[in-house]
C-alpha positions as CSV (number, residue, x, y, z in Angstrom):
1,M,-12.4,3.7,-61.5
2,A,-15.8,2.6,-60.4
3,R,-15.2,-0.9,-61.8
4,A,-11.9,-1.1,-59.9
5,R,-13.6,-0.1,-56.7
6,K,-16.3,-2.7,-57.2
7,N,-13.7,-5.4,-57.6
8,T,-12.1,-4.2,-54.4
9,L,-15.4,-4.3,-52.5
10,D,-16.1,-7.8,-53.8
11,E,-12.7,-9.0,-52.6
12,E,-13.3,-7.5,-49.2
13,S,-16.8,-9.2,-49.0
14,L,-15.4,-12.6,-49.8
15,H,-12.7,-12.2,-47.2
16,D,-15.2,-11.4,-44.5
17,A,-17.6,-14.3,-45.4
18,P,-17.8,-17.5,-43.2
19,A,-15.1,-20.1,-43.8
20,T,-15.9,-22.8,-46.3
21,A,-15.2,-26.5,-45.9
22,G,-12.1,-26.1,-47.9
23,T,-10.9,-23.3,-45.8
24,M,-11.4,-25.4,-42.6
25,A,-9.6,-28.3,-44.1
26,G,-6.7,-26.0,-44.9
27,G,-6.7,-24.8,-41.3
28,W,-6.4,-28.4,-39.9
29,R,-3.7,-29.1,-42.5
30,K,-1.8,-26.0,-41.4
31,L,-2.2,-26.9,-37.7
32,L,-0.9,-30.4,-38.3
33,E,2.0,-29.1,-40.3
34,E,2.9,-26.5,-37.7
35,E,2.4,-28.8,-34.7
36,S,3.2,-32.2,-36.2
37,E,6.2,-32.8,-34.0
38,H,4.3,-32.1,-30.7
39,Q,1.1,-33.8,-31.9
40,W,2.6,-37.1,-32.9
41,L,4.9,-37.1,-29.9
42,A,1.9,-36.7,-27.6
43,M,-0.1,-39.4,-29.5
44,G,2.9,-41.8,-29.3
45,A,3.3,-41.2,-25.6
46,F,-0.4,-41.8,-25.0
47,L,-0.3,-45.1,-27.0
48,A,2.7,-46.2,-25.0
49,F,0.8,-45.4,-21.8
50,I,-2.2,-47.5,-22.9
51,I,0.0,-50.5,-23.7
52,F,1.9,-50.2,-20.4
53,G,-1.3,-49.8,-18.4
54,A,-3.0,-52.8,-20.0
55,L,0.0,-55.0,-19.3
56,A,0.3,-53.7,-15.7
57,I,-3.4,-54.3,-15.0
58,G,-3.3,-57.7,-16.7
59,A,-0.4,-58.6,-14.4
60,T,-2.6,-58.0,-11.3
61,E,-5.5,-60.2,-12.5
62,H,-4.8,-62.6,-9.7
63,F,-6.9,-62.6,-6.5
64,V,-4.7,-60.8,-3.9
65,G,-6.7,-61.4,-0.7
66,D,-5.4,-64.8,0.4
67,S,-2.4,-65.4,2.7
68,V,-0.8,-67.9,5.0
69,V,-1.2,-66.6,8.5
70,Q,1.6,-66.7,11.1
71,S,0.0,-65.8,14.4
72,D,0.6,-66.2,18.1
73,A,-2.9,-67.5,18.7
74,W,-3.6,-70.4,21.2
75,H,-3.9,-72.8,18.3
76,S,-0.9,-71.6,16.2
77,D,1.3,-74.6,16.9
78,S,-1.5,-77.1,16.9
79,L,-3.7,-78.9,14.4
80,V,-7.2,-77.5,14.5
81,I,-9.7,-80.5,14.3
82,E,-12.9,-78.5,14.8
83,I,-13.5,-74.8,15.2
84,A,-16.5,-72.4,15.5
85,Y,-16.2,-68.6,15.4
86,H,-18.6,-66.8,17.7
87,T,-21.0,-64.4,15.9
88,T,-21.5,-62.0,18.9
89,N,-17.8,-61.3,19.7
90,E,-14.3,-61.8,18.4
91,S,-13.7,-65.2,19.9
92,Y,-13.6,-68.8,18.8
93,T,-13.9,-72.2,20.3
94,A,-11.8,-75.0,19.0
95,L,-10.7,-78.6,19.5
96,I,-7.0,-78.8,18.8
97,F,-4.3,-81.5,18.7
98,T,-0.6,-80.7,19.6
99,P,1.9,-83.3,18.4
100,G,4.8,-84.4,20.7
101,T,5.2,-86.1,24.0
102,N,3.9,-83.0,25.9
103,G,1.0,-82.5,23.5
104,G,-2.4,-84.1,23.1
105,Y,-5.9,-82.9,22.6
106,A,-7.3,-79.7,24.1
107,F,-10.7,-78.0,23.9
108,G,-11.2,-74.3,24.8
109,T,-12.1,-70.7,23.8
110,E,-9.9,-67.7,23.0
111,F,-10.7,-64.1,22.3
112,V,-8.8,-63.0,19.2
113,G,-5.6,-61.3,20.0
114,D,-5.3,-62.6,23.6
115,G,-2.9,-65.4,22.7
116,E,-4.2,-67.5,25.6
117,G,-7.1,-69.8,25.7
118,T,-9.6,-70.8,28.4
119,V,-9.1,-74.6,28.3
120,Y,-12.1,-76.6,29.4
121,W,-10.8,-80.1,28.8
122,S,-7.4,-81.5,28.0
123,S,-6.0,-85.0,27.5
124,Q,-2.9,-83.8,29.5
125,T,-5.1,-83.5,32.6
126,G,-6.8,-86.8,32.1
127,D,-9.8,-85.8,30.0
128,D,-9.3,-88.5,27.4
129,F,-12.9,-88.1,26.1
130,V,-12.0,-84.7,24.6
131,S,-10.8,-86.4,21.4
132,D,-14.4,-87.8,20.9
133,I,-16.2,-84.5,20.3
134,N,-18.6,-85.2,17.5
135,F,-19.1,-81.7,16.1
136,L,-18.7,-78.0,17.0
137,K,-21.2,-75.5,15.6
138,A,-22.2,-71.8,16.0
139,M,-25.9,-71.1,16.4
140,P,-27.6,-67.8,15.2
141,D,-27.7,-66.4,18.7
142,G,-23.9,-66.9,19.2
143,E,-24.1,-70.0,21.3
144,I,-21.6,-72.8,20.4
145,L,-23.1,-76.3,20.5
146,F,-21.3,-79.6,20.6
147,S,-21.6,-83.2,21.8
148,V,-19.2,-85.9,23.1
149,D,-19.4,-89.6,22.3
150,D,-17.2,-91.6,24.6
151,A,-18.0,-94.7,26.7
152,T,-15.8,-93.4,29.6
153,M,-18.4,-90.7,30.3
154,G,-21.1,-93.3,30.9
155,S,-24.7,-92.6,30.1
156,S,-24.1,-88.8,30.2
157,A,-22.5,-89.1,26.7
158,N,-25.9,-90.0,25.3
159,N,-28.9,-87.7,25.3
160,A,-26.6,-84.8,26.1
161,L,-25.7,-81.6,24.3
162,Y,-23.2,-79.0,25.5
163,A,-23.1,-75.3,24.9
164,I,-20.5,-72.5,25.2
165,Q,-21.8,-69.0,25.9
166,D,-19.6,-66.2,27.2
167,H,-16.9,-68.7,28.3
168,L,-19.5,-70.6,30.3
169,M,-20.2,-74.3,29.6
170,I,-23.8,-75.4,29.8
171,K,-25.1,-79.0,29.6
172,Y,-28.5,-80.0,28.1
173,E,-29.3,-83.5,29.3
174,Y,-32.5,-84.8,27.7
175,P,-34.7,-87.4,29.4
176,L,-34.6,-91.0,28.3
177,D,-38.4,-91.3,28.0
178,N,-38.3,-91.6,24.2
179,G,-35.1,-93.7,24.1
180,E,-31.4,-93.3,24.3
181,F,-29.4,-91.7,21.4
182,G,-26.2,-89.9,20.5
183,I,-26.2,-86.4,19.0
184,L,-24.2,-85.9,15.7
185,D,-25.4,-82.4,14.6
186,V,-27.9,-79.7,15.5
187,A,-29.9,-77.1,13.6
188,E,-31.9,-74.2,15.0
189,L,-34.5,-71.9,13.5
190,D,-35.6,-68.7,15.2
191,G,-39.3,-68.0,14.6
192,E,-42.2,-66.1,16.1
193,D,-42.8,-68.8,18.6
194,G,-39.2,-69.0,19.8
195,T,-36.3,-71.2,18.8
196,Q,-36.9,-74.6,17.2
197,R,-34.1,-77.2,17.6
198,L,-33.7,-80.3,15.4
199,L,-31.2,-83.0,16.4
200,L,-29.4,-85.4,14.1
201,T,-29.1,-88.5,16.2
202,Q,-27.3,-91.8,16.3
203,E,-29.9,-94.6,16.9
204,D,-27.9,-97.8,17.5
205,A,-26.4,-98.6,14.1
206,N,-28.6,-96.1,12.2
207,T,-29.0,-92.3,12.0
208,S,-32.2,-90.3,12.3
209,L,-33.7,-86.9,13.3
210,R,-35.6,-85.8,16.4
211,G,-37.2,-82.5,17.3
212,V,-36.9,-81.0,20.7
213,V,-39.9,-79.4,22.5
214,G,-38.8,-77.7,25.7
215,M,-36.4,-80.3,27.0
216,M,-38.3,-83.3,25.6
217,P,-37.0,-84.9,22.4
218,T,-39.6,-86.4,20.0
219,L,-39.5,-90.0,18.8
220,P,-37.0,-90.5,15.9
221,M,-38.0,-90.1,12.3
222,S,-39.4,-93.4,11.2
223,T,-37.5,-94.0,8.0
224,S,-34.3,-92.7,6.4
225,S,-34.7,-94.4,3.0
226,G,-31.3,-96.1,3.1
227,V,-29.5,-92.8,3.9
228,R,-26.9,-92.3,6.6
229,W,-27.2,-88.6,7.6
230,H,-24.3,-86.5,8.7
231,A,-25.5,-82.9,8.7
232,V,-28.7,-80.9,9.1
233,E,-29.7,-77.3,8.6
234,A,-32.9,-75.2,8.9
235,Y,-34.3,-74.1,5.5
236,E,-37.6,-72.3,6.3
237,P,-40.3,-72.6,9.0
238,G,-41.5,-76.2,9.0
239,L,-38.9,-77.4,6.5
240,W,-35.3,-78.6,7.1
241,M,-32.4,-79.9,5.0
242,A,-30.2,-82.9,5.7
243,L,-27.1,-84.2,4.0
244,G,-26.1,-87.8,3.9
245,S,-24.9,-90.8,1.9
246,H,-27.2,-93.2,0.2
247,M,-26.3,-96.9,0.4
248,G,-27.9,-98.5,-2.7
249,T,-28.5,-102.1,-3.4
250,A,-25.2,-104.0,-3.8
251,G,-24.2,-103.8,-7.4
252,A,-27.3,-101.9,-8.6
253,D,-25.4,-98.8,-9.4
254,G,-22.6,-100.6,-11.4
255,S,-20.3,-100.8,-8.4
256,S,-18.9,-104.1,-7.0
257,P,-21.6,-106.1,-5.2
258,A,-19.1,-106.7,-2.4
259,T,-18.5,-102.9,-1.9
260,P,-21.5,-100.9,-3.0
261,Q,-20.7,-97.2,-3.7
262,A,-22.3,-94.7,-1.4
263,R,-23.8,-91.7,-3.2
264,P,-24.5,-88.2,-1.9
265,A,-28.0,-87.5,-0.8
266,L,-30.1,-84.4,0.0
267,G,-33.1,-84.9,2.2
268,W,-36.1,-82.7,2.9
269,I,-37.6,-83.1,6.4
270,T,-40.8,-81.6,7.7
271,W,-41.2,-80.7,11.3
272,D,-43.3,-77.9,12.8
273,G,-41.7,-77.5,16.2
274,T,-44.4,-79.6,18.0
275,N,-44.1,-82.9,19.7
276,S,-44.9,-84.7,16.4
277,T,-42.2,-86.9,14.9
278,P,-40.1,-85.3,12.0
279,V,-41.1,-86.8,8.6
280,L,-38.8,-87.4,5.6
281,R,-40.6,-85.7,2.8
282,N,-38.3,-86.8,0.0
283,V,-34.7,-87.7,-0.9
284,Q,-32.6,-86.6,-3.9
285,V,-29.6,-88.8,-4.7
286,F,-26.7,-87.6,-6.8
287,S,-24.0,-89.4,-8.8
288,E,-20.8,-89.2,-6.8
289,G,-18.8,-87.6,-4.0
290,V,-19.9,-86.3,-0.7
291,L,-22.1,-83.3,0.2
292,N,-20.2,-81.6,3.0
293,S,-21.7,-78.2,4.0
294,I,-24.5,-75.7,3.7
295,A,-24.4,-71.9,3.4
296,R,-27.1,-69.3,2.5
297,S,-26.7,-66.6,-0.1
298,G,-29.7,-64.3,-0.2
299,D,-32.8,-66.3,-1.3
300,V,-30.8,-69.4,-2.3
301,V,-28.9,-72.0,-0.3
302,I,-25.6,-73.4,-1.5
303,V,-24.7,-77.0,-0.7
304,G,-21.0,-77.8,-1.1
305,G,-19.8,-81.1,-2.4
306,T,-16.5,-82.8,-3.2
307,K,-17.4,-83.6,-6.8
308,E,-20.4,-81.3,-7.5
309,S,-22.2,-78.6,-5.5
310,L,-25.9,-77.6,-5.5
311,V,-27.8,-74.4,-5.7
312,V,-31.2,-74.6,-3.9
313,H,-33.6,-71.9,-5.1
314,A,-36.5,-70.4,-3.2
315,D,-39.0,-72.8,-4.9
316,D,-37.0,-75.8,-3.6
317,D,-35.7,-76.4,-7.1
318,V,-32.2,-77.9,-7.0
319,E,-29.6,-76.9,-9.6
320,S,-26.3,-78.8,-9.9
321,I,-23.0,-77.0,-10.6
322,Q,-19.9,-78.9,-11.6
323,L,-17.7,-77.4,-8.9
324,G,-16.0,-79.5,-6.1
325,C,-14.9,-78.0,-2.8
326,E,-13.9,-78.9,0.7
327,G,-16.8,-76.8,2.1
328,V,-18.8,-73.6,1.6
329,L,-19.0,-70.6,3.9
330,S,-21.0,-67.4,3.9
331,D,-19.0,-64.2,4.8
332,G,-22.1,-62.6,6.3
333,D,-22.5,-59.9,3.5
334,G,-24.1,-62.2,0.9
335,P,-21.3,-64.0,-1.0
336,V,-20.7,-67.7,-0.4
337,W,-17.1,-68.8,-0.7
338,F,-16.1,-72.3,-1.9
339,I,-13.1,-73.6,-0.1
340,P,-10.9,-75.2,-2.8
341,P,-8.9,-78.4,-2.5
342,Q,-5.2,-78.3,-1.9
343,G,-3.3,-77.4,-5.1
344,S,-6.2,-75.7,-6.8
345,A,-5.4,-72.6,-8.8
346,T,-8.8,-70.9,-8.5
347,L,-11.2,-69.7,-5.8
348,S,-14.9,-69.4,-6.5
349,T,-17.7,-67.3,-5.0
350,F,-21.5,-67.3,-5.5
351,E,-23.5,-64.0,-5.2
352,N,-26.7,-62.6,-6.7
353,G,-27.3,-65.8,-8.7
354,E,-23.8,-65.6,-10.3
355,L,-20.9,-68.0,-9.9
356,E,-17.5,-66.2,-10.2
357,T,-14.1,-67.8,-10.4
358,H,-11.0,-65.9,-9.2
359,V,-7.5,-66.8,-10.3
360,L,-5.1,-67.2,-7.4
361,S,-1.5,-66.0,-7.5
362,R,-0.3,-69.4,-6.3
363,P,-2.0,-72.8,-5.7
364,V,-3.9,-73.4,-2.5
365,P,-1.3,-74.4,0.0
366,I,-3.5,-76.0,2.6
367,E,-5.4,-79.3,3.0
368,A,-8.5,-78.1,4.8
369,M,-9.8,-79.7,8.0
370,A,-11.9,-76.9,9.5
371,A,-13.0,-73.4,8.5
372,G,-15.0,-70.5,9.8
373,S,-15.9,-66.9,9.0
374,Q,-15.4,-63.9,11.3
375,G,-15.4,-60.2,10.4
376,D,-13.8,-59.5,7.0
377,F,-11.9,-62.9,6.9
378,I,-12.6,-66.5,6.2
379,H,-10.1,-68.7,8.1
380,V,-9.2,-72.2,6.8
381,H,-7.3,-74.5,9.1
382,G,-5.5,-77.7,8.1
383,T,-2.0,-78.9,7.1
384,D,0.6,-78.0,4.6
385,G,2.2,-80.5,2.1
386,E,4.4,-81.9,4.9
387,G,1.6,-82.4,7.4
388,N,2.4,-79.4,9.5
389,P,-0.4,-77.3,11.0
390,M,-1.3,-74.3,8.8
391,Q,-3.8,-71.4,8.7
392,W,-4.8,-69.9,5.4
393,S,-7.0,-66.8,5.5
394,I,-9.0,-65.0,2.8
395,D,-9.8,-61.2,3.0
396,V,-13.3,-61.0,1.6
397,T,-12.9,-57.2,1.0
398,A,-9.7,-57.4,-1.1
399,D,-11.1,-58.3,-4.6
400,G,-11.6,-55.2,-6.7
401,S,-10.8,-52.8,-3.9
402,I,-8.5,-49.8,-4.2
403,E,-6.1,-51.5,-1.8
404,S,-5.6,-54.4,-4.2
405,G,-3.0,-54.0,-7.0
406,R,-5.7,-54.4,-9.7
407,G,-8.0,-51.8,-8.2
408,F,-5.2,-49.3,-7.7
409,L,-3.9,-49.6,-11.2
410,N,-7.4,-49.4,-12.7
411,L,-8.0,-46.1,-10.8
412,L,-4.5,-44.8,-11.7
413,F,-5.0,-45.7,-15.4
414,L,-8.4,-43.9,-15.6
415,L,-7.2,-40.8,-13.8
416,T,-4.0,-40.4,-15.8
417,G,-5.6,-41.3,-19.1
418,G,-8.4,-38.7,-18.5
419,I,-5.9,-36.0,-17.7
420,L,-3.8,-36.7,-20.8
421,L,-6.9,-36.7,-23.0
422,A,-8.1,-33.4,-21.5
423,M,-4.7,-31.8,-22.0
424,M,-4.5,-32.9,-25.7
425,L,-8.1,-31.7,-26.4
426,W,-7.4,-28.3,-24.7
427,H,-4.2,-27.8,-26.7
428,A,-6.0,-28.6,-30.0
429,I,-8.8,-26.1,-29.2
430,E,-6.3,-23.4,-28.3
431,Q,-4.5,-23.9,-31.7
432,L,-7.7,-23.8,-33.6
433,L,-8.9,-20.6,-31.9
434,G,-5.5,-19.0,-32.3
435,V,-5.0,-18.5,-28.5
436,E,-1.5,-17.5,-27.7
């Protein structure tokens, strides 16, 4: 009897002992056998969700922030020749051309949303010189500067710079003491000693640069090293950048001796804001195309070009990137946007030292003539494939945002996937613990 009781006690002791690996494996096997239908159904549904989500997100890989704008703005039915967006308010100043017998050139300012512009000059009222505005450019303080080059204005067309500030037109007329010149571009640098202004000038058949001290321009830069300059920007105190085209010796670059090929050039000019003459420190000449615009991104400067663009680092080191564009623009928050040529399927940005390429949902519809940045948008003005006026705008906040299709689907995929995984894990734990 005692032996039998001992066997009974031994059997009870083994029953109460911790589960061995074999026992646990048997438990999992039993769970799968009992719940096989539900488990495999859930796993199959989850797999289908992953595949569908991946396809849906992949379908939204295109950049969604660009659109053709149909607006009732003052320029909506006209071709925008030049435009500058004011940095201190929601307005712009533009030179426009309206085709037709009742059209012509007009120059004025409009606050966004007004639908009516303040017209300063119009060829319809006899201001034929309005078509000869050389450039239109926004300065850091919000002032819009421009110049006019037309013989009908007499000597006032030379040594003169105009400004638009709060719908008022101001004229800066510089003395002729250091010679007569036209003004093709302007750059300003705000420093501790005030604002320094450097003029890109037309000197008879050549171009040069002059500083301005008070209202007195300096003598022109003595040499241009065979470069015809067409744009200038401030780089840092005492140092300026200029873009131009270098005319080499006929045939020296392999081109026809009768028609030597102009090559893009980047010039470094030193001028300290005094009455000393600006000095060309050095010139870098590149292979082909035209350098067309300058924009800053953090500690680097981006120079746009039709064949290649440049990244200028803080140590003045120039890096070439094989990316052609119609121009570059900063959106004010750091990224620089490359305006692609008509028909391009991609749109590129540069930020934090990285060049990123976005795939567009359709080819670029516009041949760009002018562009500007204001608020959350970059506005490109030009013509469509048939030569009609068009505005193409880019929402700089759209890429990767929740409002975009890709951003929304990414968020939905993560939330739904997380919920499904949590439910499956909780159900498995309940079954293992025997929870009813």
